[in-house]
C-alpha positions in Angstrom: -85.9 5.6 -99.1 -87.2 4.3 -102.6 -88.9 7.0 -104.7 -92.3 5.9 -106.5 -91.9 6.1 -110.5 -95.4 7.7 -109.9 -93.7 10.7 -108.3 -95.8 13.5 -110.3 -96.3 16.9 -109.4 -99.6 17.4 -107.8 -100.5 20.7 -109.5 -100.8 19.5 -113.1 -103.9 20.9 -114.7 -106.6 18.2 -115.0 -106.4 18.4 -118.8 -102.8 17.3 -118.7 -103.6 14.4 -116.5 -104.0 11.6 -119.4 -100.9 12.8 -121.0 -98.9 12.6 -117.5 -100.3 9.0 -117.1 -99.0 8.2 -120.5 -95.5 9.5 -119.5 -95.5 8.1 -116.2 -96.3 4.7 -117.5 -93.3 4.7 -120.0 -91.0 5.8 -117.1 -92.3 2.9 -115.0 -92.1 0.5 -118.1 -88.6 1.4 -118.7 -87.3 0.9 -115.1 -89.1 -2.6 -115.0 -87.4 -3.4 -118.2 -83.8 -2.5 -116.9 -84.3 -4.1 -113.5 -84.1 -0.4 -112.1 -85.9 1.3 -109.5 -85.8 5.2 -108.5 -84.4 6.1 -105.1 -83.5 9.0 -103.0 -79.9 9.2 -101.5 -77.8 11.8 -100.2 -80.7 14.4 -101.1 -80.6 13.5 -104.7 -82.6 11.1 -107.2 -80.8 8.2 -108.3 -81.3 4.9 -110.5 -80.5 1.9 -108.4 -80.1 -1.2 -110.4 -79.8 -5.3 -109.9 -78.2 -7.9 -111.5 -75.7 -10.7 -111.4 -71.8 -10.9 -112.7 -69.8 -14.1 -113.2 -66.2 -14.0 -112.3 -64.0 -17.2 -112.1 -67.2 -19.4 -112.0 -68.6 -17.6 -109.2 -71.9 -15.8 -109.5 -71.9 -12.7 -107.6 -75.2 -10.6 -107.4 -75.1 -6.8 -107.1 -77.9 -4.0 -106.3 -76.1 -0.6 -106.5 -76.5 3.0 -107.8 -73.9 3.3 -110.6 -71.4 6.1 -110.3 -73.1 7.8 -113.0 -76.7 6.9 -111.8 -77.3 10.3 -110.0 -80.4 12.1 -111.6 -80.4 15.4 -109.9 -81.1 16.9 -106.6 -84.7 16.1 -105.4 -86.2 19.6 -105.9 -84.7 19.5 -109.6 -86.0 16.3 -110.5 -89.4 16.6 -109.2 -89.9 20.1 -111.3 -88.7 18.0 -114.7 -91.6 16.9 -116.5 -91.9 13.1 -117.3 -90.8 13.1 -120.8 -87.5 14.8 -119.7 -87.1 12.6 -116.8 -87.5 9.5 -119.0 -84.8 11.0 -121.3 -82.2 11.7 -118.5 -82.9 8.1 -116.9 -82.2 6.8 -120.5 -79.0 8.7 -120.8 -77.7 7.5 -117.4 -78.8 3.9 -117.4 -78.7 1.8 -120.7 -76.8 -1.4 -122.0 -73.7 0.6 -122.3 -73.9 1.9 -118.8 -74.6 -1.6 -117.4 -71.7 -3.1 -119.3 -69.4 -0.4 -117.7 -70.9 -1.2 -114.3 -70.3 -4.9 -114.8 -67.0 -4.2 -116.0 -66.3 -2.0 -112.8 -67.5 -4.6 -110.7 -65.9 -7.5 -112.1 -62.4 -5.8 -111.8 -63.1 -5.3 -108.2 -64.4 -8.7 -107.5 -60.9 -10.2 -109.2 -58.9 -8.1 -106.8 -60.9 -9.3 -103.7 -60.5 -13.1 -104.9 -56.8 -12.7 -105.6 -56.3 -11.3 -102.2 -58.6 -13.9 -100.8 -56.8 -16.9 -102.5 -53.3 -15.5 -101.2 -54.5 -15.4 -97.6 -56.9 -18.4 -97.7 -59.8 -16.2 -97.0 -63.6 -16.5 -97.6 -64.3 -13.7 -100.0 -68.3 -14.0 -99.5 -68.3 -11.2 -96.7 -66.3 -8.6 -99.1 -68.4 -9.5 -102.0 -71.6 -8.8 -99.8 -71.0 -5.3 -100.3 -72.2 -5.4 -103.8 -75.7 -5.4 -102.3 -76.7 -2.0 -101.0 -79.3 -0.4 -103.3 -79.0 3.3 -102.0 -75.3 3.4 -102.3 -72.6 4.1 -104.9 -70.9 1.3 -107.0 -67.5 2.9 -106.1 -68.3 3.3 -102.6 -69.0 -0.2 -102.4 -66.4 -1.5 -104.1 -63.8 0.7 -101.8 -65.7 -1.1 -98.8 -65.2 -4.8 -100.3 -61.5 -4.2 -100.7 -61.6 -2.8 -97.2 -63.1 -5.7 -96.0 -61.0 -8.3 -97.6 -57.9 -6.2 -96.6 -59.0 -6.1 -93.0 -59.3 -9.9 -93.1 -55.9 -10.3 -94.6 -54.6 -8.1 -91.8 -52.5 -6.0 -93.9 -51.6 -3.2 -91.7 -52.0 -1.8 -87.9 -55.1 -0.1 -89.1 -56.8 -2.8 -90.6 -55.8 -5.1 -87.6 -57.6 -2.6 -85.2 -60.5 -2.7 -87.3 -60.7 -6.3 -87.2 -60.4 -5.9 -83.2 -63.6 -3.5 -83.3 -65.5 -6.3 -85.6 -64.4 -9.2 -83.4 -65.7 -7.3 -80.4 -69.4 -7.4 -81.2 -70.3 -10.0 -84.0 -73.7 -9.3 -85.2 -74.0 -12.9 -86.8 -74.4 -13.7 -83.0 -77.0 -11.1 -82.0 -80.0 -13.4 -81.6 -77.8 -15.7 -79.2 -77.2 -12.6 -77.1 -80.9 -13.1 -75.7 -80.1 -16.1 -73.7 -83.8 -16.4 -72.2 -85.6 -16.4 -75.3 -82.8 -18.7 -77.2 -83.4 -21.3 -74.5 -86.9 -21.6 -75.3 -88.9 -23.5 -77.7 -90.8 -20.5 -79.5 -93.7 -20.8 -81.9 -94.2 -17.5 -83.9 -98.0 -16.9 -85.4 -97.8 -14.0 -88.0 -101.1 -12.5 -88.6 -100.9 -10.3 -91.9 -103.3 -8.1 -93.3 -104.5 -4.5 -94.5 -106.0 -1.9 -91.9 -109.4 -3.3 -90.9 -108.7 -7.0 -91.5 -109.2 -7.9 -87.8 -105.5 -8.7 -87.3 -105.5 -7.6 -83.4 -108.6 -9.7 -82.4 -107.5 -13.0 -82.0 -103.9 -12.2 -80.8 -105.4 -10.0 -77.9 -108.2 -12.6 -77.2 -105.3 -15.1 -76.5 -103.1 -12.7 -74.7 -105.9 -12.0 -72.4 -106.6 -15.5 -71.5 -103.0 -16.3 -71.1 -101.6 -16.8 -67.7 -98.9 -14.4 -68.5 -98.2 -12.2 -71.3 -96.7 -8.7 -72.8 -98.0 -6.5 -75.7 -95.6 -4.6 -77.5 -96.6 -1.5 -79.3 -94.8 1.0 -81.7 -96.7 4.0 -79.9 -97.3 4.8 -76.4 -101.0 5.7 -77.6 -101.3 1.9 -78.7 -99.6 0.5 -75.6 -102.5 2.6 -73.5 -105.3 1.4 -75.6 -104.6 -2.2 -75.0 -103.4 -1.8 -71.6 -107.1 -0.5 -71.0 -108.3 -3.3 -72.9 -106.6 -5.9 -71.0 -107.7 -4.3 -67.7 -111.5 -4.2 -68.8 -111.1 -7.9 -69.6 -110.0 -8.3 -65.9 -106.5 -9.0 -66.5 -103.6 -7.7 -63.9 -101.7 -5.7 -66.2 -99.0 -2.9 -65.9 -98.1 -0.1 -68.5 -94.8 0.7 -69.2 -93.6 2.9 -71.6 -90.5 5.3 -71.8 -92.0 8.2 -70.1 -94.9 6.4 -68.1 -95.6 3.6 -65.4 -98.7 2.2 -64.0 -97.8 -0.6 -62.2 -100.1 -3.4 -60.8 -98.8 -5.0 -57.7 -99.8 -8.7 -58.8 -99.1 -8.0 -62.6 -99.2 -11.1 -64.9 -99.1 -8.9 -67.9 -97.4 -5.8 -69.3 -98.5 -3.7 -72.2 -95.6 -1.4 -73.1 -93.7 0.4 -75.9 -91.6 -2.0 -78.1 -88.2 -0.4 -77.0 -89.2 -1.4 -73.3 -89.1 -5.1 -73.8 -87.8 -7.0 -70.8 -86.0 -9.8 -72.3 -85.3 -11.7 -69.0 -89.0 -12.0 -68.0 -90.5 -15.4 -69.6 -94.1 -15.3 -70.2 -96.8 -17.4 -72.2 -98.2 -15.4 -74.9 -96.5 -11.9 -76.6 -97.9 -9.7 -79.4 -95.6 -7.7 -81.3 -97.8 -4.8 -83.3 -96.8 -3.4 -86.6 -94.2 -5.8 -87.4 -93.5 -4.1 -90.9 -91.5 -1.5 -88.9 -88.5 -3.7 -89.2 -87.9 -2.0 -92.2 -87.7 1.5 -90.5 -83.9 2.5 -90.3 -84.6 4.7 -87.2 -86.7 2.6 -85.1 -86.7 -0.7 -86.9 -83.9 -2.0 -84.4 -86.2 -2.3 -81.4 -88.8 -4.8 -83.8 -85.5 -6.9 -84.6 -84.5 -6.8 -80.8 -88.3 -8.0 -80.0 -88.3 -10.7 -82.7 -84.8 -12.1 -81.3 -85.3 -11.5 -77.6 -89.0 -11.6 -76.5 -89.0 -14.6 -74.2 -92.8 -16.1 -74.9 -94.0 -19.6 -76.0 -96.0 -18.0 -78.3 -95.2 -15.0 -80.4 -98.0 -13.1 -82.5 -96.2 -10.8 -85.1 -99.2 -8.3 -86.6 -98.7 -6.0 -89.5 -98.9 -5.7 -93.1 -98.8 -8.3 -95.7 -95.8 -7.1 -97.3 -93.9 -8.1 -94.3 -94.1 -11.9 -94.8 -90.7 -12.5 -96.6 -88.8 -10.7 -93.9 -90.6 -12.4 -91.0 -90.3 -15.7 -92.8 -86.6 -14.9 -93.0 -85.8 -13.7 -89.6 -87.7 -16.2 -87.7 -85.6 -19.0 -89.6 -82.5 -17.3 -88.5 -83.5 -16.9 -84.6 -85.2 -20.3 -84.4 -88.7 -21.6 -83.5 -91.6 -22.6 -85.7 -93.7 -20.3 -88.0 -97.3 -20.2 -88.7 -98.6 -17.5 -91.3 -102.2 -16.4 -91.5 -103.2 -13.7 -94.1 -106.1 -11.8 -93.6 -108.5 -9.8 -96.1 -110.0 -6.6 -95.3 -113.5 -7.1 -93.6 -115.3 -4.5 -95.4 -114.5 -3.1 -99.0 -112.5 -0.2 -99.7 -113.7 1.8 -102.6 -112.2 4.9 -104.3 -115.0 7.6 -104.9 -115.5 8.3 -108.8 -114.9 11.9 -108.3 -112.7 14.2 -106.5 -114.2 15.9 -103.5 -113.9 19.1 -105.3 -114.6 21.7 -102.5 -115.2 21.6 -98.8 -118.7 22.5 -99.5 -119.2 18.8 -100.3 -117.9 17.6 -97.1 -120.3 15.5 -94.9 -120.5 14.4 -91.1 -117.9 11.3 -90.8 -115.4 12.5 -93.1 -111.7 12.4 -92.3 -109.4 15.1 -94.0 -105.7 14.1 -94.3 -103.1 16.7 -94.8 -99.3 16.1 -94.0 -98.3 19.1 -91.6 -99.3 20.4 -88.4 -99.7 23.9 -90.2 -101.9 22.5 -93.0 -104.2 20.2 -90.3 -105.0 23.5 -88.3 -105.8 25.6 -91.6 -107.9 22.8 -93.1 -109.6 22.5 -89.6 -110.2 26.4 -89.7 -112.0 26.2 -93.2 -114.1 23.2 -92.3 -115.2 25.2 -89.4 -116.1 27.9 -91.6 -118.3 25.3 -93.5 -120.4 24.8 -90.2 -118.8 21.5 -88.9 -117.3 20.8 -85.5 -114.0 19.3 -86.0 -111.5 17.4 -84.3 -107.5 17.8 -85.1 -105.0 15.2 -84.8 -101.3 15.4 -85.6 -98.0 13.7 -84.5 -97.0 16.8 -82.2 -99.8 16.1 -79.8 -99.5 13.8 -77.0 -101.2 10.3 -77.1 -103.5 11.7 -74.6 -104.6 14.4 -76.6 -104.8 12.3 -79.9 -107.0 10.1 -78.0 -109.1 13.0 -76.6 -109.5 14.5 -80.2 -110.5 10.8 -81.6 -113.1 10.3 -78.8 -114.9 13.6 -79.4 -115.4 12.4 -83.2 -116.7 8.8 -81.7 -118.8 10.5 -79.5 -120.5 12.6 -82.0 -119.1 15.9 -80.5 -117.3 16.6 -83.3 -118.4 15.7 -87.0 -115.1 16.1 -89.0 -111.6 14.7 -88.2 -108.7 16.6 -90.1 -105.5 14.8 -89.5 -102.0 13.9 -90.5 -100.8 10.2 -91.0 -100.5 10.2 -86.9 -104.4 8.8 -87.5 -103.0 5.7 -89.4 -101.7 3.8 -86.3 -103.3 3.5 -82.9 -106.7 5.6 -83.8 -109.6 3.6 -84.6 -112.3 6.1 -86.0 -115.6 5.5 -87.3 -115.0 7.3 -90.5 -117.0 6.7 -93.5 -114.9 8.4 -96.0 -111.1 9.6 -96.1 -110.4 12.6 -98.2 -106.8 13.4 -99.1 -105.9 16.8 -99.4 -102.6 16.2 -100.8 -100.7 13.3 -101.9 -97.3 14.8 -100.9 -95.2 14.9 -97.9 -92.1 16.5 -96.5 -89.5 13.8 -96.1 -87.1 15.5 -94.1 -85.4 16.6 -97.6 -88.2 17.5 -100.1 -91.8 17.3 -100.9 -92.6 13.7 -102.4 -95.5 11.5 -103.1 -96.2 9.4 -100.2 -95.7 5.6 -100.7 -98.2 3.1 -101.4 -98.1 1.5 -98.0 -98.6 4.7 -96.4 -101.5 5.6 -98.5 -103.2 2.6 -98.0 -102.7 2.4 -94.2 -104.5 5.9 -94.0 -107.2 5.2 -96.2 -107.9 1.8 -94.8 -109.1 3.8 -91.7 -112.2 4.4 -93.9 -115.3 2.1 -93.2 -114.8 0.5 -89.7 -116.2 -2.9 -89.7 -119.5 -3.3 -88.0 -120.3 0.4 -88.7 -120.2 1.2 -92.2 -120.8 -1.5 -95.2 -117.6 -0.2 -97.0 -115.0 2.5 -96.7 -114.7 5.4 -99.4 -111.6 7.4 -100.5 -111.4 10.3 -102.3 -108.9 13.4 -103.2 -109.7 16.9 -102.7 -108.6 17.9 -106.4 -108.6 15.7 -109.6 -104.6 15.4 -109.4 -104.4 14.1 -106.0 -107.6 11.8 -106.6 -105.7 10.0 -109.8 -102.7 9.9 -107.6 -104.3 8.4 -104.6 -106.2 5.7 -106.9 -102.9 4.7 -108.5 -101.3 4.3 -104.9 -104.2 2.3 -103.8 -103.9 0.0 -106.7 -99.8 -0.4 -106.6 -98.6 -3.5 -104.8 -96.2 -2.3 -102.1 -92.8 -3.7 -102.3 -92.2 -6.7 -100.1 -89.9 -6.0 -97.3 -86.4 -7.6 -97.7 -85.3 -10.9 -96.3 -82.1 -9.5 -95.0 -80.5 -6.3 -93.6 -82.6 -6.1 -90.3 -81.3 -3.2 -88.1 -79.7 -3.8 -84.7 -78.7 -0.7 -82.4 -75.8 -0.9 -80.1 -76.6 -1.5 -76.3 -74.2 -0.4 -73.7 -72.6 -4.0 -73.5 -71.7 -3.6 -77.3 -70.0 -0.3 -76.9 -68.3 -1.6 -73.7 -66.8 -4.4 -75.8 -65.6 -1.9 -78.3 -64.1 0.1 -76.0 -62.2 -2.6 -74.3 -61.0 -3.8 -77.6 -59.8 -0.3 -78.7 -58.9 1.8 -75.8 -61.7 4.2 -77.3 -63.8 5.8 -74.2 -65.8 8.5 -76.1 -69.3 7.8 -77.0 -69.2 9.6 -80.3 -66.2 7.3 -82.0 -67.6 4.2 -80.2 -70.9 4.9 -82.1 -69.2 5.4 -85.4 -67.2 2.7 -84.7 -70.3 0.5 -84.3 -71.8 1.7 -87.3 -68.7 1.6 -89.7 -66.3 -1.9 -88.6 -69.1 -3.9 -87.2 -68.9 -7.5 -88.0 -71.8 -8.1 -90.1 -70.8 -11.1 -92.5 -73.6 -11.6 -94.7 -75.2 -8.1 -93.9 -78.3 -10.0 -92.7 -78.1 -7.7 -89.5 -76.9 -4.1 -90.0 -76.4 -1.1 -87.9 -79.5 1.1 -87.4 -79.4 4.9 -88.1 -77.5 6.5 -85.3 -77.0 9.8 -86.8 -79.3 12.0 -84.0 -77.5 9.7 -81.3 -74.2 10.6 -82.5 -75.0 14.4 -82.6 -75.8 14.2 -78.9 -72.9 12.0 -78.2 -70.7 15.0 -79.5 -71.4 17.5 -77.0 -71.9 14.7 -74.0 -68.3 13.4 -74.5 -67.2 17.0 -73.2 -68.7 16.5 -69.7 -67.4 14.5 -66.8 -69.8 11.4 -67.3 -69.6 7.9 -67.3 -70.1 6.0 -70.6 -73.5 4.7 -69.2 -74.9 8.0 -68.5 -73.7 9.4 -71.7 -75.2 6.6 -73.3 -78.7 6.8 -71.6 -78.6 10.8 -71.9 -78.2 10.1 -75.7 -81.2 7.8 -75.9 -83.4 10.5 -74.2 -86.4 11.2 -76.7 -85.6 15.0 -77.2 -85.5 16.5 -80.8 -82.4 18.5 -81.5 -84.7 20.6 -83.9 -86.6 22.3 -80.9 -84.2 24.4 -79.3 -85.9 24.9 -76.1 -85.8 21.0 -75.4 -82.2 20.7 -76.7 -81.0 23.5 -74.3 -82.9 21.5 -71.2 -81.4 18.3 -72.3 -77.9 20.0 -72.0 -78.7 21.6 -68.7 -79.8 18.4 -67.2 -76.8 16.6 -68.5 -74.6 19.2 -66.9 -76.5 18.9 -63.6 -75.9 14.9 -63.8 -72.0 15.9 -64.2 -72.0 18.1 -61.3 -73.7 15.6 -59.4 -76.8 18.0 -58.7 -80.5 17.7 -59.0 -82.0 18.9 -62.1 -84.9 20.9 -61.7 -88.2 20.1 -63.5 -89.7 23.5 -64.2 -87.5 25.4 -67.0 -90.2 27.7 -68.6 -88.9 30.2 -71.0 -91.8 32.1 -72.3 -93.3 31.6 -75.9 -90.6 33.6 -77.6 -92.5 34.1 -80.7 -94.4 30.9 -80.4 -98.1 30.8 -80.3 -99.7 29.4 -77.2 -100.4 25.8 -79.1 -97.0 25.2 -80.0 -95.6 26.5 -76.7 -97.9 23.9 -74.9 -97.0 21.3 -77.2 -93.2 21.7 -76.7 -93.7 22.1 -72.8 -95.7 18.7 -72.7 -92.6 17.3 -74.3 -90.3 18.7 -71.9 -92.3 17.0 -69.1 -92.3 13.9 -70.8 -88.4 14.1 -71.4 -87.9 14.5 -67.6 -90.3 11.7 -66.9 -88.1 9.5 -69.2 -84.9 10.4 -67.5 -86.5 10.3 -63.9 -87.3 6.5 -64.4 -83.6 5.8 -65.5 -81.6 8.1 -63.1 -84.0 9.0 -60.3 -81.1 10.5 -58.2 -80.8 13.4 -60.6 -84.1 13.6 -61.9 -86.5 13.3 -58.5 -89.5 15.0 -59.5 -90.7 12.3 -61.9 -94.3 12.0 -60.6 -94.9 15.8 -61.0 -93.6 15.6 -64.2 -96.4 13.1 -65.0 -98.7 15.1 -63.4 -97.8 18.2 -65.3 -97.7 16.5 -68.6 -101.1 15.0 -68.2 -102.3 18.8 -67.1 -100.7 20.3 -70.0 -102.2 17.6 -72.4 -105.5 18.8 -71.1 -104.9 22.4 -71.7 -103.8 21.5 -75.2 -107.3 19.8 -75.7 -109.1 22.6 -74.2 -107.3 25.2 -76.2 -108.1 23.1 -79.5 -111.5 23.0 -78.5 -111.7 26.6 -77.6 -110.4 27.5 -81.1 -113.0 25.3 -82.7 -115.8 27.2 -80.9 -114.2 30.6 -81.5 -113.7 30.1 -85.1 -117.5 29.1 -85.5 -118.5 32.0 -83.6 -116.2 34.2 -85.4 -118.7 34.5 -88.4 -121.0 37.8 -88.2 -124.5 37.3 -87.4 -126.5 36.0 -90.6 -122.9 35.5 -92.4 -123.3 32.3 -94.6 -120.1 29.7 -94.3 -117.7 30.6 -96.7 -118.2 29.0 -100.3 -116.0 27.4 -102.6 -112.5 25.7 -102.8 -109.9 26.8 -100.4 -107.4 29.3 -101.9 -105.2 28.0 -104.7 -102.2 26.2 -103.2 -99.3 24.5 -105.2 -100.0 21.0 -103.9 -103.6 21.0 -103.2 -103.3 22.1 -99.3 -102.8 25.4 -97.4 -99.8 27.1 -98.6 -96.9 26.6 -96.0 -95.9 29.8 -94.1 
């Protein structure tokens, strides 16, 4: 993950903001002057550097973390003042450090070239190892030598690695989609910020086409555009991982991107949020969609920074490309002053926080100010998120408090977006959100046709300044290489046949480690969670196909109730028994809302498996009904909490005034 040089603590006193801005600018200037960026890797901050060396007349580019380029664990780095950050950076990355790095890379490159010459080999694939912006130089030098040694066939181990790589040649990945590759496809990339009208023209063409498919990043967006097509008189089916609404004479399909059918040719396809190509966890689904959607015309909708990536990928997969860049239809303006206090909220405002706990805490405080409030966060099912948004749209509620879940798939008529914080937990530590995310969320303000302009503010002065800086910042373009690919069952079967390995965990690890990527245009996706599930699935008497399917079931290993349910279901499959649906364990310390949210996920996971293994999971329809009824209970509970909080004030008691209690980062304190 790239770290912003503007990654400042958000609890600085206001009077120090100018000093912080100066130090921040010096840090950013030093990075730019030395062709470096800050990244987070292995739960640490590091400096990643780019350049080029010359070896025997050959120019070899590099983009790496120097061996001595680690700056400290994320928590330690974030506590450092900017002047100390700059001093540490200058000590770790300077002309002498660059000379040391380039001497190291030249020595490695010379060894690669020597082996290549002796074996009449092409060194290009090995030297491409020098381009991995998040990885240590020594690690990539070792990889470069391993690659050239494997190509040279020096020992049995490297010959075995060769067999593995040869089993899956990702340079031929696009050609594996035979239906799409046989077509003459025309791609139309419509790129622009939120509220620029990207979707309208594409959906108009899709609705008028004889056949088509809409591919969404979220079930919520698939459902929204399924409804849109149906209301336009189109015979359309909805297909997501957990849900099916099948029209007997369907000409169109609205689905999540993972549910692409690469064997059904259509006239028009729309692939939404194309910038998610760069997501290491889900980007493989977008790579597969661009490579494999069998449509004569393919619309690619997304952010402006995706242009370079789109151009490179379309050039590789074949077809013609037309790029249309759009501007926002209504202006987006930063308020002159921060909100300062919830007393200054106005009907139509959206408050942004970055955790479920903070959303519910800010919701309660907004209710105390006399507002009716909708709450939206990622743990809610799409149906509940939509219901909460519609209450705001219909005027039943006046304020929305939301996480970044509002940034995609929910169109709310907000006049102003207010950030309670500019920090978000990234899985390792709190850090400043990216410019791209700030813009996507802020862009929800000022819906075209409803407001003349959108307005953005921070709750406090520091958050206000940070968000303003992020909105001015140009997002880094997506790279034109390194597109993620996930293994399908055919790939794993080929690796198994080549190596004799039958366990899922080693097969996934072989795919990630030894895959034949040549120029690294395609790269293995992040398989860590799938590999975690594969470890215990390999202990069961299941076919490789069953273990692979179960490893993909969308169950978070971080929720014990759900992980135990998946383990029980897998055991039922291994025993050739039907898996029961109802597996309620009691709240075990969870509050009612959390329990209902987890239960909804349980039903969703059962429905997902029911579509793929109906003999073991026969109660898919009941799971759908229970998923819907549980979503309705969650929505009703949120509304009941709204009412109870509003009535909780004693008669005649005024709404609490003043700013919320002091927090370290501008939001309610984490429990």
